[in-house]
C-alpha positions as CSV (number, residue, x, y, z in Angstrom):
1,Y,0.0,0.0,0.0
2,K,1.0,3.6,-0.7
3,F,-0.6,6.6,1.0
4,Y,-1.1,10.0,-0.6
5,P,-2.1,13.3,1.0
6,T,-5.0,14.2,-1.3
7,E,-7.5,12.5,-3.6
8,D,-6.1,14.4,-6.6
9,R,-2.6,13.2,-5.8
10,T,-3.9,9.6,-5.5
11,K,-5.6,9.8,-8.9
12,L,-2.4,11.2,-10.4
13,A,-0.4,8.3,-9.0
14,F,-2.8,5.9,-10.8
15,K,-2.5,7.8,-14.0
16,L,1.3,7.8,-13.8
17,G,1.3,4.0,-13.2
18,E,2.7,4.2,-9.7
19,V,-0.2,2.0,-8.5
20,D,-2.5,-0.4,-10.2
21,S,-5.6,0.2,-8.0
22,I,-6.9,2.9,-5.8
23,Q,-9.5,2.7,-3.0
24,N,-11.9,5.0,-1.1
25,I,-11.9,7.9,-3.4
26,Y,-15.1,10.0,-3.4
27,T,-15.4,10.9,-7.1
28,S,-14.9,8.5,-9.9
29,E,-13.9,11.1,-12.6
30,P,-12.2,10.7,-15.0
31,F,-11.9,7.0,-14.6
32,D,-15.6,6.4,-15.2
33,T,-14.9,7.2,-18.9
34,W,-11.8,5.0,-19.3
35,N,-12.3,1.6,-21.1
36,T,-9.1,0.1,-19.5
37,V,-10.2,0.2,-15.9
38,S,-12.9,-1.2,-13.6
39,V,-14.7,1.1,-11.2
40,N,-16.6,-0.4,-8.3
41,E,-18.9,1.6,-6.1
42,N,-19.5,1.2,-2.4
43,T,-21.6,2.9,0.2
44,N,-19.8,3.6,3.5
45,Y,-22.5,3.4,6.3
46,E,-19.7,3.9,8.9
47,Q,-19.4,7.6,7.8
48,V,-21.8,10.5,7.5
49,V,-21.3,13.7,5.6
50,T,-22.2,16.3,8.2
51,V,-22.6,20.0,8.6
52,F,-21.4,20.9,12.1
53,F,-22.9,24.2,13.4
54,N,-20.7,26.2,15.7
55,A,-23.0,26.5,18.7
56,G,-20.3,28.6,20.5
57,V,-20.8,31.7,18.2
58,E,-23.5,33.8,16.9
59,P,-25.9,33.3,15.1
60,F,-26.0,29.7,16.4
61,S,-25.3,30.2,20.1
62,G,-28.5,29.2,21.9
63,N,-30.5,29.2,18.6
64,N,-31.5,25.7,17.5
65,T,-34.3,27.3,15.5
66,L,-31.9,28.7,12.9
67,R,-30.0,25.4,12.9
68,Q,-33.2,23.6,12.1
69,A,-34.1,26.1,9.4
70,L,-30.8,25.6,7.7
71,D,-31.2,21.8,7.8
72,Y,-34.7,22.0,6.3
73,A,-33.2,24.2,3.6
74,I,-30.7,21.6,2.3
75,D,-32.0,19.6,-0.6
76,K,-30.6,16.3,0.5
77,G,-32.1,14.4,-2.4
78,S,-29.6,16.2,-4.7
79,F,-26.6,14.3,-3.3
80,D,-27.3,10.9,-5.1
81,A,-26.3,9.0,-2.0
82,P,-28.1,7.1,0.8
83,R,-29.7,9.6,3.2
84,A,-28.4,9.7,6.8
85,L,-30.8,10.6,9.6
86,G,-28.3,10.9,12.5
87,P,-24.8,10.2,13.8
88,V,-25.3,6.4,14.4
89,S,-25.0,3.9,11.5
90,P,-28.2,2.2,10.3
91,T,-26.3,-1.1,10.7
92,S,-25.9,-0.4,14.5
93,W,-27.9,-2.2,17.1
94,A,-28.5,1.2,18.7
95,Y,-29.8,3.0,15.5
96,N,-33.0,5.1,16.0
97,P,-35.0,5.4,12.7
98,Q,-37.6,7.5,14.5
99,V,-35.7,10.7,14.8
100,K,-36.8,14.0,13.2
101,P,-35.8,13.5,9.5
102,Y,-35.5,17.2,8.4
103,A,-36.7,16.4,4.9
104,Y,-36.1,19.2,2.4
105,D,-38.8,21.9,3.1
106,K,-38.0,25.3,1.7
107,E,-41.2,26.9,3.1
108,R,-40.6,25.6,6.6
109,A,-37.0,26.8,6.4
110,E,-38.1,30.3,5.5
111,E,-40.7,30.3,8.2
112,L,-38.2,29.3,10.9
113,I,-35.6,31.8,9.7
114,G,-37.8,34.8,10.3
115,E,-35.8,37.7,11.5
116,A,-32.5,35.9,10.9
117,E,-32.8,36.6,7.2
118,G,-29.8,38.7,6.1
119,V,-27.4,36.8,8.4
120,E,-24.1,35.9,6.7
121,I,-22.6,32.4,7.4
122,K,-19.0,31.2,6.8
123,L,-19.2,27.6,5.6
124,V,-15.8,25.9,5.8
125,T,-15.2,22.5,4.2
126,T,-12.5,20.0,3.1
127,P,-11.3,20.1,-0.6
128,V,-13.1,16.8,-1.4
129,L,-16.5,18.2,-0.4
130,L,-16.2,21.6,-2.1
131,S,-18.9,20.9,-4.7
132,V,-21.2,19.7,-1.9
133,A,-20.5,22.9,0.1
134,E,-21.3,25.0,-2.9
135,S,-24.6,23.2,-3.4
136,I,-25.5,23.8,0.3
137,A,-24.6,27.5,0.0
138,E,-27.0,27.8,-3.0
139,D,-29.7,26.2,-0.9
140,W,-29.1,28.6,2.0
141,E,-28.9,31.6,-0.3
142,A,-32.3,30.6,-1.7
143,V,-33.9,31.1,1.8
144,G,-32.1,34.4,2.4
145,I,-28.9,33.4,4.2
146,K,-25.8,34.8,2.6
147,T,-23.1,32.1,2.6
148,V,-19.4,32.3,2.0
149,V,-17.6,29.0,1.3
150,Q,-14.0,28.5,2.3
151,V,-11.8,25.4,1.9
152,S,-9.4,24.2,4.6
153,S,-7.4,21.0,4.9
154,V,-7.7,21.1,8.7
155,I,-10.5,21.7,11.2
156,P,-10.8,25.5,11.3
157,T,-11.0,27.6,14.4
158,D,-13.1,30.4,12.8
159,Y,-16.3,29.2,11.2
160,H,-20.1,29.2,11.6
161,A,-20.6,25.9,9.9
162,Y,-18.1,23.1,9.0
163,L,-18.8,20.5,6.4
164,A,-16.8,17.3,6.9
165,I,-17.1,13.5,6.9
166,L,-17.8,12.1,10.4
167,D,-16.3,8.6,11.1
168,I,-19.0,6.8,13.1
169,P,-17.6,4.9,16.1
170,K,-18.3,1.2,16.2
171,D,-20.0,1.5,19.6
172,P,-22.8,4.1,19.9
173,D,-20.8,5.9,22.6
174,Q,-20.1,9.4,21.1
175,Y,-19.0,11.1,24.3
176,S,-16.0,12.6,22.7
177,I,-18.0,14.2,19.9
178,W,-20.9,15.8,21.7
179,H,-20.2,16.0,25.5
180,S,-19.7,19.6,26.6
181,T,-16.4,18.8,28.4
182,Q,-14.7,17.5,25.3
183,T,-13.5,20.9,24.0
184,A,-10.8,19.3,21.8
185,S,-13.1,17.0,19.8
186,N,-16.6,18.6,20.2
187,I,-16.4,20.3,16.8
188,S,-19.8,22.0,17.2
189,N,-18.8,23.5,20.6
190,F,-22.2,21.9,21.7
191,S,-23.3,22.0,25.3
192,D,-26.6,20.5,26.5
193,A,-27.2,19.1,30.0
194,R,-29.6,16.4,28.8
195,I,-27.3,15.1,26.1
196,D,-24.4,15.1,28.6
197,K,-26.4,13.0,31.0
198,L,-27.4,10.5,28.4
199,L,-23.8,10.1,27.2
200,E,-22.6,9.6,30.8
201,D,-25.3,7.1,31.5
202,G,-24.6,5.2,28.3
203,R,-20.9,4.8,29.3
204,T,-21.8,3.3,32.7
205,E,-24.8,1.1,31.9
206,L,-24.0,-2.6,31.4
207,N,-27.4,-3.9,30.5
208,L,-27.6,-4.0,26.7
209,E,-31.4,-3.2,26.4
210,E,-31.0,-0.3,28.8
211,R,-28.0,1.0,26.9
212,K,-30.1,0.8,23.7
213,R,-32.9,2.8,25.3
214,I,-30.3,5.5,26.4
215,Y,-28.8,5.8,22.9
216,L,-32.3,5.9,21.2
217,D,-33.1,8.9,23.5
218,F,-29.6,10.4,22.8
219,Q,-30.3,10.4,19.0
220,R,-33.8,11.7,19.4
221,F,-32.8,14.7,21.6
222,L,-29.7,15.4,19.6
223,L,-31.8,15.8,16.5
224,E,-34.0,18.2,18.3
225,E,-31.2,20.4,19.5
226,L,-29.4,19.8,16.1
227,P,-25.7,20.8,16.7
228,A,-25.2,19.3,13.2
229,A,-27.0,18.4,10.0
230,F,-26.6,14.8,9.0
231,L,-26.8,14.6,5.2
232,Y,-25.8,11.3,3.6
233,H,-23.6,8.2,3.8
234,P,-20.8,8.8,1.3
235,V,-20.3,6.6,-1.8
236,T,-16.7,5.7,-2.4
237,Y,-15.0,4.1,-5.4
238,E,-12.3,1.5,-6.1
239,V,-10.5,1.8,-9.4
240,S,-8.3,-1.0,-10.8
241,R,-6.7,-1.7,-14.1
242,N,-8.3,-4.4,-16.3
């Protein structure tokens, strides 16, 4: 195996003959038009493309109504990938399919935005998700929220929203991602006493059925507070020479 710093560099290595196959790339171009290679598509249900809202700054501080509005405003059907409802994989024993789905609803988004219309949001993303970020920006602009897209190869410190791929832990314990004390890994700067308590209880409970109940509640309440918008499970590609 060889490792490359970016998807573009990985594709270049394949074109130059440095490797005979590449895995886990997020776009198949230009290889989908080549007759000399095979392209296999896989859906990764252990990852979620996610918009993290920075709850530690205005306009999101203490304002889950605006966060909900922006989630409703995103046309998730445009991504051509399996829809994600939350931060837990649908293959998990703790998955809750009954959470609020935030299906695309432009009218509902405009209704919730209300006086927030005219707010400007900085949406930061990784290079591989730039086209997705631009699509989201168009959706937000359509409901009156001016959006500036920036690209960063690292987690930014100055942002309103951050579009990235969340790796889902094998166990439903997501203490490090959402608990208010985890300032180094809580990307959304999210703080909620009820969520904190559920995450703490889930870590100490040994009975599997009781743990499941805890994490079902965790997902339900997290989707009400909405520190992040969960969009879709990414499709990845494997390319190999025939």
